[in-house]
N, C-alpha and C positions, 0 to 999 in steps of 0.2 A: 600547235595543236590545242583544241580545247579542253576543259577538265572532262567535258562527256566523252571527248576522244580517247583522255586516259582512262576512263571508265571502262569502254568499250574494250581497250587492250586486256582487260582483266578476263576478258570471257574465254580467251584462248586456253585449251585444255592444258592441264599437265604434261610434262615429258613422259614417255612410256619407253621403258627399256625392256627389251625383249632377251629371255636366256633360254633358248631352245635346249631339250634333252633334260635328263634327270637332275634335279638340284643338287650341288654339292653344299656342304657346310659354309663353303665361301659366300654363294648365293644366297643362303638363307640368312647367314650374319649380316647381311647389309640390308636387312629388310627391317621396320620397325613394327609393322603390324602386316600380319598374313592372313590371307582369306584363303581356306584349304576347303575345297569341296569334294565330296565324296558320294558314292551312290549310296541309295537308301540301306542295301544289303551289300556289305563291305567283307570281300572274300579274303581268306587268309593271307593269301599272295599279297594282295595290296598293302597288308600293316607291315610287311617286309621293307616297304618304300618309303615308309614314314616316320621321320624321326621322333624319339620319345614314345614309339607306340604302344608300350606295355602303359605308360601313363595315360595315354590318350584312350586305350581301350576298356581302362577301369572307369574312366570319367564317362565315357558314352554309355556304358552300363547302366550309370545312374543318371541319365539326362532324362529330361522331362518332354515326352512326345510332343511335337509341334513347336518348340520353341527355335527361335531363330534371333543367331546361331544356336547349334546343339549343345555347344560346350565352348569354354575359353580356358586357355592356359597360356603358359610360356615355354619357349625353348631355353634350353640351357647353354646360352652363349653370352657374348659380350654385352649385347643390345637388349638382351632378355627379350626377345622377339615375342609381341602378343599373337598368339594363334586364335582364330575365330573359326571355328569348324561347323560347317552346315551340311547337310545332307541333300541333294537335288533329286527330282523325280524327273526325267527329261521328257516324260510324256504329257507335262504339263502346257498349256498353251502359253504364248509369248508374254502375254499380259502377267501371268501368275509368276513365271520365271523371272520376269523384271521386277516385280514385287519382290522376290526372293532377294533378288541382287540388291535392292536398294536397302533392305532389312540387314543386310550382310554388312554391306558397305558403313551403313549407320552406325553398327555397332563399332566399328574399326574408328571411326571419326571421333568418338568419345575420348580418345587417347592423345597424346600430343602428337602435332602434325611430324611428319616425317614421310618416309619411303612405303607405299604400301603395296604388298606383295599379292597378285593372284596366282592362286594354283590349283588346277583342276585335274583331278587324278581318278581313274578306274572306269572311265568312258570310252567308246570308240572314237574315233579322231574327229570325226563331224560332230557330234554332241560335246567333245571338250572343246572344240573351235566356238559354237554356238554358246556355251554357257561362258567361257571366256569374255566374249564380246557382249554378253548382257553384262557382266560385272564389270566390263570397262566402260561401258554406257553409263552403267549406276556412281562409277566412281567419278566418272568426269563430271556428272552433274553435281554429284556431292561436292567435289572439289571447288567449285565455283559458289562464291557467296555472293548473293544479290546485294545491289548498293546499300551502303549503311553511313549517316551521317554523324554517329555517335563520336564524341570527343577522343575514344580510343579506338584505332583502327580495329577492324573484323581481322581476327586471325586466320591465316590459311589452313584449311583443314587437310590437305593433300598436297605434299611437296612435287612427289614424283611418284611414279607407278613403276612396277617392275613386274612382268610377265613370266612365270618361271613353268617348267615341265612339260611345254607343248612339244610335239615333234618336231615342228617347223617353226619359222617364223611366220607369224599371221599378217595379211593386209589390214591394217587399221584406219585406213583411208576414210571408208565409209562412216564408222561408227565415229571418228574423229571429227568430219564434217557434220554430223548430224548433232553431236555433241556441240560444236562452236556455233552452229546455227540456234539450237535450243537455247543455251547459254544466252545469245545475245537477244534472243525474245523476251526470256525472262528478265533481263538486266533492264532492257527498255520498259517492259510492263510495269515494273517495280518502281520506276523513277517516280518522285512527287512530283506533281504538275507545275510547280514553281520552278523545278529544276529541268525538267523538260518541258518547255512550254514550246508552243507553235515555232517561234522563231528559232528556239535552241535546237529543235528537232530539225527543221530544215538545215540550219549550219551542219548540224552533225552529218546528215546524209550527204551533204555536198563533200566533207571531210572523208566519208566511209566511202565514197564512189570514187575520189581521187585515188585513196589508197589502194582499192582493188581495181582500179582500172577500168571503170563502168561509165557508160554516158549516162550525163545526169541532165535534166530540165525539169524546170518549176513552171507551172501555170499560177500563178498570183492570183488573188481573187479579183482584181480589176480585168485582168484577159479572160477570166472563165465568165465572169459576167459578160464581158463583149461575145464570148463563144456561144452564150445562150445556155451556161450551166446553172440555171435557176433554182434548183433542187438542191444542190450544195451550196448556192449562194444564200439560201434562205436560211440554211444553218448557220452561216456562217456572219450574216448581218447582225446578230447579237455580240459582236467582238466589239470591243474599244480600239480596235485598230486593224490593220490589213495583213495580220499575220497568217491567215489561212490560204491553204495553197494544196494542189494536187503535183503530186511530186512523181516523176518517171524514173527509174533507174533501168539501165540494159546492161546484161552479161551477154557478151557475143564473144564464144571460145574458137569462131573463125571468123568467116568477114562480117566486117562492121556493119554494111547496108541490107542485111538480111532481115524480113519479118519475123517477128517473133514465133517461135513453134508454141510457147506456153506464154500466158500473161497471168501474173499474180496480182490481185486487187485485195488491199486491207483498209479495214476501216479504223482511220487514226482521228479519233475524238478524243483529244488531251485529257479534258475534263468535261464530264456530264453535269450539268446541274439539273438537266431534265427541261430547262428552257422556262417558258411562261408556265407549262404545266409542272411546277416545281416539284422534284423529288423530298421526299421526307428525310430526315436524318440520317436512318440506317440505310436507306437505298442509296444515299448520296455520297457516304463516308468512303468508299473504295473506289471512285469513279475516275480516278487517275488510271484505274486498268482498262478504262474503254477505248484505249488505243491499242488494247492487245492484238486486234486482228493485222492493223498495220505491222507490229513488231514480228508476227508470225509470216506474214508474206515477206519481208525483209529477210528474217531467220531463215527461212527456205530458200531464197535468193543466193545467201552467202553459202549456205551448206550445198546447194546443186553446183555453184562455184568451187567451192571447195573440194569436192567429189570429181571435179573436172567432167562435168556432164557434158555432153557433146551436143548441147540444143541451144538455140537463142532462148533468153527468157526476159522477160520485161516485169517488172513491179511497178505498180500504181499505188500510191500512198494517199487516200484521203484525208488532211491533217487540218484541222479546225477544233475549236471548242464549241460548246452548246451552251450558251449562257443566257442570263435573263437581262432585261433592261429594255429601255424605251424603243430599240430600234428590233429588239429581238422578235422573230416570227412568231406568229399566232396560229391559233386554230380558226380553221375556215380561210386563211390566206388561200389563194390559189396561184400557183408556180408552174413554170414551165422549165421541163429538164431539155437536155440538149440533144436529145431525139424528138424534140417536138410534142411530146405528151404533156400535158396540164395535169396537174396534182392538185386536188384538195386537201388540204393539210388538217388532221383531225386532233392529234395529240404532239406536242412538240418535243414529249420524251420517247417519239419515235424516229430520231434524227438520224440514226445510223442507216436505215434505208434511203433516206434523202440524201446522205453524203455520197452512199456506195452507187446510187442511181447514174449520176451523170460521171463517177470514176470507170463504171462498167460500159458506159456508151463510148468514152474516150477509147478504153482498151479495146473494146470492139470493133474501133475504127480501122485497127493494123491487121485486122482479119487473123489472129491467131490461130493456131489448130486446135488449141484448147486454153479453157479460162478457168481460175480459181479464185473465189473472193474468200475472206476469213472475215470474222466479224463477232464481236461480243453482242448479239443482237437482241436476242430476246430472253425473258425470263422464263416464257412459256415452254421453251426447250427444256430447261433445267427442270421445270416441272413435269415433262414428259419422260425423260432419260436421267436425270440425276445428275451429280457433275462428274461421274465417271466416265460418261460417253460424251461426245459431240453429235450433234446432228448434220448429215448431209441431204442436200438435196440438188437434183438434176432437171436438165431438160432432154437428156436420154437415159429415159427409166431402165433400159437395158444395162447400164452401168452399176444397179444397184449390188449386184453380187460381189462385181471387182471392188467397188468401193468396200463393202464389209469386209471382204477378203484381206483387202490392204491394210484396213484398220485392225483386224485380227493378226495378221503377221507382223505388223509395226509394233504392237501393243497399244497403239493410241485407237482405241476402240470407237467405230464412229456407227450410226443407225440412220437408214435412209428414211426419209419421208416423203410422202406424194406431194405434188404442186400441180398447177395446171389452170385452164379455162373454168373449171366448175367452181373452184375457190375464188375467182375474180367476182363471182356473185355477191360475195360479201363485201366487196371493195369498189361496188357501182357506186357511182356519185351522179348528182344531179347539177352540178355545176362545173364539173371538169371531166377528163377522160378517166380518171381514175381517183379513189380515195387512199391515202397515206397510209391508213391502218383502217379496221372495224372499230366504232364506237362500242360494240359488245364485247370486243376483245378475244373470245373464245378462238383456239387454235393460232395462236398470233405466227408463232414460229412459221408456219405452212402459209399463213397469209403473206407474211414478210417476205417468204422466196417466193411466191408466187408474184409479190409486186415487183421484187428484183429482175425476176426474168421477163418481165416488159422493156427492159433495160439492156438487153444482151441479144447480140445479133442471133437469129435463129439457127444459122448456119454452123455456129460454133459450140461444140460443145462444152458444156459451163457446169461447175459444181460449186454450191455454195456450201461453207462449212460455219454453221452456227455453234461458237465456241462457248458450249457450255462446260467445257470441262478445261476452261482458262483458268480457273482456280479450284482447288480443293483442298480443304484443311488436312494437312497430315501428308500431302503430296500425293502422286499418283503414278502407278507403275515404276519406273527406275527413278522418279524425279522427287527429290525430298522437301521441295518447298512447296509452301501455298500455292503460289504462282507457277503454273506447270510448262509453260510455252509449249502446250499441246499443239499438234499440228504440223512440226518440222518433220519429224520421223514419218508420219501417215503421207506427207507429200512425198518425199523421197521415195518410199515406198510405192508410192503409185506412177510417179514419173520414172523411175528407174527399174523397177519390177514388175511393170505391167506395159500394155501398148497404148496408155490412155491418150498418149498425144499424139500418136498415128491415126488415132480413130478407130483403131481395131482391140475389141475387148478379148483379151487373153484371160480364160477363167481356169 
């Protein structure tokens, strides 16, 4: 097992114990930090169920409105259980409730790591379950610490979790699967480029495939050149070695020889210097995250497998660096993609769409029912919608409402943009079939997606996710880290809770 494989093992969420029914002093006495969630208007009958209620009522009367948690106190037991009380409004949307959950969990993780308890009280059963799931998602995200290479190991924030007070045991498979997929995506995206170089990434994918029982195939750079993948090869030719590859992983819950119902494609640019059109310092500093799209594709594949989704899924990861050097591709080079389209390169820092072009062609050859790609593709998308949302683009405009709904329901919000032939007017080339990007640069997120559409089989419903929310200082929704792993929850919402894969739109 490689060192990176050991790092990946840390992404597994902590153990969760469920103790249904009204909690007794023994259950509470085994908890180090307790999150107690109450309605905004607390009836008198509810106070009778809460320990130390007189003390807590007095503190609640002096609380500052809007504080999360509302108050902090301790129980009179051997562990002096720290209690963090928050009031929740269930009419708020999932993003707001996940944000509330992150802040509640964040208050508890300032304490010494131990058993984190979750007790939601005073709501109907359906609301209680949903709030518990949001808090569980936030706790599983907070429990995982992204890779650190400090001389003193990073301390675990939450050792285990205990859910108390529910009427029945809850089904946590979905939330656990999403957490593990998100943790994996954040882990890989956070790794420095000298720890996760292209060779190490490929080796890690082999290890994961063996551990998960997935089929694994690598298309190395020499094979890709022979196959005519000139767009991907153009980006890879600046590498000093043959580390670049497109890797295919296959999850098959049933028969192994069936075609994929869903294909996930991810941009895996290990480090992006900008190439010959070199980035300035501030723009290049964090470009180890430019493989975040591939991490989300892989995390989504893992989450679908963990949730035992009964659909065959492929993941295609386009892995290379974008380097400078005497062999690096240049502005005005003309290359030919796998589908025969010729591309006039304009700006070498628009390498993501080049690498994705051939990966999308490869994925299309298997005729999946649906295709999704993920990429940290354009700064223009951040300018358009900030880092709170990610942009979505599709060759099926009727999908716009369901994409927005899945973003809203998952708490990973997306905003649809138009694409199509009219935007290709900006990409007309005098020397090739299409320009890589527009020298003018306006609306680059739309032009990039319109470019990518040219490499997708028109019969396949396709969604492109421009991950403008890949990072956000302070975290986003239930995720506490700057690297968010955005996309895994959205993907499971789209695949498991709509009819996207079958081609039927269920709004």
